[in-house]
Every structure is written in structure tokens, then in C-alpha cells.
KEZA-163548 format. One record per atom (N, C-alpha, C): x negated, y negated, z; residue number from 1; residue in one letter; atom name. Coordinates in steps of 0.1 Angstrom, whole numbers, plus 2048, in hexadecimal, padded with zeros to 3 digits. Last residue first. Example, Ala and Ser with C-alpha at 12.3 -4.5 7.8 and 13.67 -1.06 7.14 Angstrom:
BEGIN
<east: 780, north: 816, up: 847, nr: 2, rest: S, atom: N>
<east: 777, north: 80B, up: 847, nr: 2, rest: S, atom: CA>
<east: 77F, north: 800, up: 84F, nr: 2, rest: S, atom: C>
<east: 77C, north: 839, up: 84E, nr: 1, rest: A, atom: N>
<east: 785, north: 82D, up: 84E, nr: 1, rest: A, atom: CA>
<east: 77C, north: 821, up: 84E, nr: 1, rest: A, atom: C>
% end
This chain:
BEGIN
<east: 262, north: 9CB, up: C39, nr: 75, rest: X, atom: N>
<east: 268, north: 9D3, up: C2A, nr: 75, rest: X, atom: CA>
<east: 261, north: 9D6, up: C1C, nr: 75, rest: X, atom: C>
<east: 254, north: 9BF, up: C4A, nr: 74, rest: X, atom: N>
<east: 260, north: 9D1, up: C4D, nr: 74, rest: X, atom: CA>
<east: 263, north: 9D6, up: C3F, nr: 74, rest: X, atom: C>
<east: 25A, north: 9A4, up: C42, nr: 73, rest: X, atom: N>
<east: 24C, north: 9AB, up: C44, nr: 73, rest: X, atom: CA>
<east: 251, north: 9C3, up: C47, nr: 73, rest: X, atom: C>
<east: 278, north: 9A0, up: C43, nr: 72, rest: X, atom: N>
<east: 26D, north: 99D, up: C35, nr: 72, rest: X, atom: CA>
<east: 25F, north: 9A7, up: C3A, nr: 72, rest: X, atom: C>
<east: 273, north: 99B, up: C61, nr: 71, rest: X, atom: N>
<east: 27F, north: 9A7, up: C5A, nr: 71, rest: X, atom: CA>
<east: 275, north: 9A7, up: C4B, nr: 71, rest: X, atom: C>
<east: 255, north: 99B, up: C6F, nr: 70, rest: X, atom: N>
<east: 260, north: 993, up: C6D, nr: 70, rest: X, atom: CA>
<east: 267, north: 99E, up: C67, nr: 70, rest: X, atom: C>
<east: 249, north: 9A4, up: C90, nr: 69, rest: X, atom: N>
<east: 245, north: 9A4, up: C7E, nr: 69, rest: X, atom: CA>
<east: 256, north: 9A3, up: C7F, nr: 69, rest: X, atom: C>
<east: 232, north: 98F, up: CA5, nr: 68, rest: X, atom: N>
<east: 240, north: 996, up: CA0, nr: 68, rest: X, atom: CA>
<east: 23F, north: 993, up: C9A, nr: 68, rest: X, atom: C>
<east: 213, north: 991, up: CAB, nr: 67, rest: X, atom: N>
<east: 21D, north: 98B, up: CA7, nr: 67, rest: X, atom: CA>
<east: 224, north: 990, up: CA1, nr: 67, rest: X, atom: C>
<east: 200, north: 98D, up: CCA, nr: 66, rest: X, atom: N>
<east: 20C, north: 999, up: CC4, nr: 66, rest: X, atom: CA>
<east: 211, north: 98A, up: CC0, nr: 66, rest: X, atom: C>
<east: 1E0, north: 98D, up: CD7, nr: 65, rest: X, atom: N>
<east: 1EB, north: 987, up: CD3, nr: 65, rest: X, atom: CA>
<east: 1F6, north: 990, up: CCA, nr: 65, rest: X, atom: C>
<east: 1D1, north: 98C, up: CFC, nr: 64, rest: X, atom: N>
<east: 1D9, north: 992, up: CEE, nr: 64, rest: X, atom: CA>
<east: 1E3, north: 988, up: CE9, nr: 64, rest: X, atom: C>
<east: 1BB, north: 985, up: D15, nr: 63, rest: X, atom: N>
<east: 1C5, north: 97F, up: D09, nr: 63, rest: X, atom: CA>
<east: 1C3, north: 988, up: CFE, nr: 63, rest: X, atom: C>
<east: 1A7, north: 992, up: D27, nr: 62, rest: X, atom: N>
<east: 1B0, north: 994, up: D1F, nr: 62, rest: X, atom: CA>
<east: 1BA, north: 992, up: D18, nr: 62, rest: X, atom: C>
<east: 198, north: 978, up: D29, nr: 61, rest: X, atom: N>
<east: 1A0, north: 97C, up: D31, nr: 61, rest: X, atom: CA>
<east: 1AA, north: 981, up: D2F, nr: 61, rest: X, atom: C>
<east: 181, north: 97F, up: D16, nr: 60, rest: X, atom: N>
<east: 17E, north: 981, up: D28, nr: 60, rest: X, atom: CA>
<east: 188, north: 97E, up: D2E, nr: 60, rest: X, atom: C>
<east: 18F, north: 97D, up: D01, nr: 59, rest: X, atom: N>
<east: 189, north: 98B, up: D07, nr: 59, rest: X, atom: CA>
<east: 189, north: 98C, up: D13, nr: 59, rest: X, atom: C>
<east: 198, north: 960, up: CFE, nr: 58, rest: X, atom: N>
<east: 1A0, north: 969, up: CFF, nr: 58, rest: X, atom: CA>
<east: 199, north: 97B, up: D03, nr: 58, rest: X, atom: C>
<east: 17A, north: 95A, up: CF8, nr: 57, rest: X, atom: N>
<east: 180, north: 959, up: D0C, nr: 57, rest: X, atom: CA>
<east: 18B, north: 963, up: D0B, nr: 57, rest: X, atom: C>
<east: 173, north: 966, up: CE8, nr: 56, rest: X, atom: N>
<east: 165, north: 965, up: CF1, nr: 56, rest: X, atom: CA>
<east: 171, north: 967, up: CFE, nr: 56, rest: X, atom: C>
<east: 185, north: 958, up: CD1, nr: 55, rest: X, atom: N>
<east: 188, north: 966, up: CD2, nr: 55, rest: X, atom: CA>
<east: 17F, north: 96F, up: CDE, nr: 55, rest: X, atom: C>
<east: 17F, north: 941, up: CD2, nr: 54, rest: X, atom: N>
<east: 18B, north: 942, up: CD9, nr: 54, rest: X, atom: CA>
<east: 18C, north: 94F, up: CDA, nr: 54, rest: X, atom: C>
<east: 162, north: 946, up: CC5, nr: 53, rest: X, atom: N>
<east: 168, north: 93C, up: CD6, nr: 53, rest: X, atom: CA>
<east: 172, north: 93E, up: CDA, nr: 53, rest: X, atom: C>
<east: 171, north: 946, up: CAD, nr: 52, rest: X, atom: N>
<east: 162, north: 950, up: CB5, nr: 52, rest: X, atom: CA>
<east: 165, north: 94D, up: CC1, nr: 52, rest: X, atom: C>
<east: 17D, north: 932, up: CA6, nr: 51, rest: X, atom: N>
<east: 182, north: 93C, up: CA6, nr: 51, rest: X, atom: CA>
<east: 181, north: 944, up: CAF, nr: 51, rest: X, atom: C>
<east: 179, north: 914, up: CB6, nr: 50, rest: X, atom: N>
<east: 175, north: 91D, up: CAE, nr: 50, rest: X, atom: CA>
<east: 17B, north: 92B, up: CAF, nr: 50, rest: X, atom: C>
<east: 191, north: 906, up: CC9, nr: 49, rest: X, atom: N>
<east: 187, north: 90B, up: CC9, nr: 49, rest: X, atom: CA>
<east: 183, north: 911, up: CC0, nr: 49, rest: X, atom: C>
<east: 19A, north: 8DC, up: CC9, nr: 48, rest: X, atom: N>
<east: 19B, north: 8ED, up: CCD, nr: 48, rest: X, atom: CA>
<east: 18D, north: 8F7, up: CCC, nr: 48, rest: X, atom: C>
<east: 199, north: 8C7, up: CE4, nr: 47, rest: X, atom: N>
<east: 193, north: 8CC, up: CD7, nr: 47, rest: X, atom: CA>
<east: 197, north: 8D9, up: CD8, nr: 47, rest: X, atom: C>
<east: 1A9, north: 8BA, up: CF9, nr: 46, rest: X, atom: N>
<east: 1A1, north: 8B0, up: CF4, nr: 46, rest: X, atom: CA>
<east: 19D, north: 8B8, up: CE7, nr: 46, rest: X, atom: C>
<east: 1B4, north: 8CB, up: D0B, nr: 45, rest: X, atom: N>
<east: 1B9, north: 8C4, up: CFF, nr: 45, rest: X, atom: CA>
<east: 1B2, north: 8BC, up: CF2, nr: 45, rest: X, atom: C>
<east: 1A3, north: 8D0, up: D21, nr: 44, rest: X, atom: N>
<east: 1A6, north: 8C8, up: D20, nr: 44, rest: X, atom: CA>
<east: 1B1, north: 8BE, up: D16, nr: 44, rest: X, atom: C>
<east: 199, north: 8E7, up: D17, nr: 43, rest: X, atom: N>
<east: 1A2, north: 8EA, up: D25, nr: 43, rest: X, atom: CA>
<east: 1A6, north: 8DB, up: D26, nr: 43, rest: X, atom: C>
<east: 185, north: 8DF, up: D06, nr: 42, rest: X, atom: N>
<east: 192, north: 8E7, up: D01, nr: 42, rest: X, atom: CA>
<east: 19E, north: 8E2, up: D09, nr: 42, rest: X, atom: C>
<east: 177, north: 8D5, up: D11, nr: 41, rest: X, atom: N>
<east: 17A, north: 8CA, up: D0B, nr: 41, rest: X, atom: CA>
<east: 18A, north: 8D3, up: D05, nr: 41, rest: X, atom: C>
<east: 16C, north: 8E7, up: D26, nr: 40, rest: X, atom: N>
<east: 173, north: 8DD, up: D28, nr: 40, rest: X, atom: CA>
<east: 17A, north: 8D6, up: D22, nr: 40, rest: X, atom: C>
<east: 160, north: 8FD, up: D10, nr: 39, rest: X, atom: N>
<east: 16D, north: 900, up: D18, nr: 39, rest: X, atom: CA>
<east: 173, north: 8F1, up: D1A, nr: 39, rest: X, atom: C>
<east: 14C, north: 8E8, up: D02, nr: 38, rest: X, atom: N>
<east: 15A, north: 8EF, up: CF8, nr: 38, rest: X, atom: CA>
<east: 160, north: 8F1, up: D04, nr: 38, rest: X, atom: C>
<east: 13B, north: 8E6, up: D1F, nr: 37, rest: X, atom: N>
<east: 146, north: 8DA, up: D17, nr: 37, rest: X, atom: CA>
<east: 14C, north: 8DF, up: D0A, nr: 37, rest: X, atom: C>
<east: 133, north: 902, up: D1C, nr: 36, rest: X, atom: N>
<east: 139, north: 8FB, up: D26, nr: 36, rest: X, atom: CA>
<east: 143, north: 8EC, up: D23, nr: 36, rest: X, atom: C>
<east: 137, north: 917, up: D01, nr: 35, rest: X, atom: N>
<east: 12C, north: 90F, up: D07, nr: 35, rest: X, atom: CA>
<east: 136, north: 903, up: D14, nr: 35, rest: X, atom: C>
<east: 13A, north: 93A, up: D03, nr: 34, rest: X, atom: N>
<east: 13F, north: 929, up: CFC, nr: 34, rest: X, atom: CA>
<east: 13B, north: 920, up: D09, nr: 34, rest: X, atom: C>
<east: 132, north: 950, up: D10, nr: 33, rest: X, atom: N>
<east: 12C, north: 947, up: D07, nr: 33, rest: X, atom: CA>
<east: 12F, north: 93D, up: CFD, nr: 33, rest: X, atom: C>
<east: 13F, north: 960, up: D24, nr: 32, rest: X, atom: N>
<east: 147, north: 95E, up: D17, nr: 32, rest: X, atom: CA>
<east: 13B, north: 957, up: D0C, nr: 32, rest: X, atom: C>
<east: 132, north: 951, up: D3B, nr: 31, rest: X, atom: N>
<east: 139, north: 964, up: D3C, nr: 31, rest: X, atom: CA>
<east: 13B, north: 964, up: D2D, nr: 31, rest: X, atom: C>
<east: 128, north: 93D, up: D38, nr: 30, rest: X, atom: N>
<east: 11D, north: 948, up: D39, nr: 30, rest: X, atom: CA>
<east: 126, north: 958, up: D38, nr: 30, rest: X, atom: C>
<east: 140, north: 931, up: D3D, nr: 29, rest: X, atom: N>
<east: 139, north: 92F, up: D2F, nr: 29, rest: X, atom: CA>
<east: 132, north: 938, up: D2E, nr: 29, rest: X, atom: C>
<east: 146, north: 932, up: D57, nr: 28, rest: X, atom: N>
<east: 152, north: 93A, up: D48, nr: 28, rest: X, atom: CA>
<east: 148, north: 939, up: D3D, nr: 28, rest: X, atom: C>
<east: 136, north: 924, up: D63, nr: 27, rest: X, atom: N>
<east: 134, north: 934, up: D63, nr: 27, rest: X, atom: CA>
<east: 13D, north: 938, up: D58, nr: 27, rest: X, atom: C>
<east: 13F, north: 90D, up: D57, nr: 26, rest: X, atom: N>
<east: 131, north: 910, up: D59, nr: 26, rest: X, atom: CA>
<east: 133, north: 921, up: D57, nr: 26, rest: X, atom: C>
<east: 158, north: 90B, up: D63, nr: 25, rest: X, atom: N>
<east: 155, north: 90F, up: D56, nr: 25, rest: X, atom: CA>
<east: 148, north: 90D, up: D51, nr: 25, rest: X, atom: C>
<east: 15F, north: 921, up: D7D, nr: 24, rest: X, atom: N>
<east: 157, north: 914, up: D79, nr: 24, rest: X, atom: CA>
<east: 15A, north: 917, up: D65, nr: 24, rest: X, atom: C>
<east: 17C, north: 933, up: D86, nr: 23, rest: X, atom: N>
<east: 172, north: 935, up: D81, nr: 23, rest: X, atom: CA>
<east: 16C, north: 927, up: D78, nr: 23, rest: X, atom: C>
<east: 196, north: 935, up: D8D, nr: 22, rest: X, atom: N>
<east: 192, north: 92F, up: D94, nr: 22, rest: X, atom: CA>
<east: 181, north: 92C, up: D92, nr: 22, rest: X, atom: C>
<east: 1B6, north: 932, up: D73, nr: 21, rest: X, atom: N>
<east: 1A7, north: 93D, up: D79, nr: 21, rest: X, atom: CA>
<east: 19E, north: 931, up: D7E, nr: 21, rest: X, atom: C>
<east: 1C8, north: 923, up: D66, nr: 20, rest: X, atom: N>
<east: 1C5, north: 92D, up: D74, nr: 20, rest: X, atom: CA>
<east: 1BD, north: 930, up: D7B, nr: 20, rest: X, atom: C>
<east: 1B8, north: 919, up: D53, nr: 19, rest: X, atom: N>
<east: 1BF, north: 90E, up: D5E, nr: 19, rest: X, atom: CA>
<east: 1C2, north: 914, up: D6A, nr: 19, rest: X, atom: C>
<east: 1B1, north: 931, up: D45, nr: 18, rest: X, atom: N>
<east: 1A4, north: 91F, up: D48, nr: 18, rest: X, atom: CA>
<east: 1AA, north: 91E, up: D52, nr: 18, rest: X, atom: C>
<east: 1CD, north: 934, up: D3A, nr: 17, rest: X, atom: N>
<east: 1C7, north: 93B, up: D42, nr: 17, rest: X, atom: CA>
<east: 1B9, north: 936, up: D4B, nr: 17, rest: X, atom: C>
<east: 1D5, north: 91D, up: D32, nr: 16, rest: X, atom: N>
<east: 1DB, north: 923, up: D3B, nr: 16, rest: X, atom: CA>
<east: 1D2, north: 934, up: D42, nr: 16, rest: X, atom: C>
<east: 1C8, north: 91E, up: D19, nr: 15, rest: X, atom: N>
<east: 1CA, north: 913, up: D21, nr: 15, rest: X, atom: CA>
<east: 1CA, north: 913, up: D31, nr: 15, rest: X, atom: C>
<east: 1CE, north: 934, up: D0B, nr: 14, rest: X, atom: N>
<east: 1C3, north: 935, up: D10, nr: 14, rest: X, atom: CA>
<east: 1C1, north: 929, up: D1A, nr: 14, rest: X, atom: C>
<east: 1EB, north: 92D, up: D04, nr: 13, rest: X, atom: N>
<east: 1E5, north: 93B, up: D10, nr: 13, rest: X, atom: CA>
<east: 1D9, north: 93B, up: D17, nr: 13, rest: X, atom: C>
<east: 1EB, north: 91C, up: CF9, nr: 12, rest: X, atom: N>
<east: 1EE, north: 916, up: CFE, nr: 12, rest: X, atom: CA>
<east: 1E8, north: 926, up: D0D, nr: 12, rest: X, atom: C>
<east: 1D9, north: 92A, up: CE0, nr: 11, rest: X, atom: N>
<east: 1CF, north: 918, up: CEB, nr: 11, rest: X, atom: CA>
<east: 1D9, north: 917, up: CF6, nr: 11, rest: X, atom: C>
<east: 1EC, north: 93B, up: CD9, nr: 10, rest: X, atom: N>
<east: 1DF, north: 941, up: CDF, nr: 10, rest: X, atom: CA>
<east: 1D5, north: 931, up: CE5, nr: 10, rest: X, atom: C>
<east: 209, north: 92B, up: CDB, nr: 9, rest: X, atom: N>
<east: 1FD, north: 92C, up: CD7, nr: 9, rest: X, atom: CA>
<east: 1F5, north: 933, up: CDB, nr: 9, rest: X, atom: C>
<east: 225, north: 931, up: CEE, nr: 8, rest: X, atom: N>
<east: 224, north: 92E, up: CE1, nr: 8, rest: X, atom: CA>
<east: 215, north: 92E, up: CD7, nr: 8, rest: X, atom: C>
<east: 221, north: 950, up: D07, nr: 7, rest: X, atom: N>
<east: 219, north: 940, up: CFA, nr: 7, rest: X, atom: CA>
<east: 221, north: 93F, up: CF4, nr: 7, rest: X, atom: C>
<east: 22D, north: 960, up: D1E, nr: 6, rest: X, atom: N>
<east: 22A, north: 95B, up: D0F, nr: 6, rest: X, atom: CA>
<east: 228, north: 951, up: D0E, nr: 6, rest: X, atom: C>
<east: 21D, north: 97B, up: D2D, nr: 5, rest: X, atom: N>
<east: 220, north: 96E, up: D2F, nr: 5, rest: X, atom: CA>
<east: 224, north: 96E, up: D24, nr: 5, rest: X, atom: C>
<east: 21B, north: 998, up: D43, nr: 4, rest: X, atom: N>
<east: 221, north: 994, up: D36, nr: 4, rest: X, atom: CA>
<east: 223, north: 988, up: D37, nr: 4, rest: X, atom: C>
<east: 20F, north: 99D, up: D5F, nr: 3, rest: X, atom: N>
<east: 215, north: 999, up: D5E, nr: 3, rest: X, atom: CA>
<east: 217, north: 994, up: D51, nr: 3, rest: X, atom: C>
<east: 1F7, north: 9B9, up: D69, nr: 2, rest: X, atom: N>
<east: 1FC, north: 9B2, up: D63, nr: 2, rest: X, atom: CA>
<east: 208, north: 9A8, up: D63, nr: 2, rest: X, atom: C>
<east: 1FF, north: 9D4, up: D80, nr: 1, rest: X, atom: N>
<east: 202, north: 9D0, up: D72, nr: 1, rest: X, atom: CA>
<east: 202, north: 9C2, up: D70, nr: 1, rest: X, atom: C>
% end
């Protein structure tokens, strides 16, 4: 079973996945449909990813978002 890791943001989680993967930006772009240039700039922190691109990268790595429910939302 994969180890669960907690991050402060989706961007932080995706950057960690990209950084820890041996896949080239070119191959990752082919696999996700996100341009190599966008992935490279995102990984360096120079730009964000559009939501649709982030969804594709997250799906590729199996990253999911869990939003904690606050007390106010439970009432």
C-alpha cells in the first residue's frame, strides 16, 4: 500500500511527484497531454498549471485531494 503524504497545496504535491519521478518532461507530457514547457516551468515554480492540466498530472500520479470538513460545515 502506498504511503500517504500530506502537502499544503495541490501544487506542492504535484511538484513533489514530478521531482521524485524518473520520467522525462517530454514523456510526462506525452502521457498527460500537458506540454513539456508547461511542466518544466511548473516544476521550477515559475508558473502554475491550469486546473485541467493539474487534474491530468494528478490523475497520472494518483494524487487525490481531501478537504477537511469544518465544524461549521457539519451543522
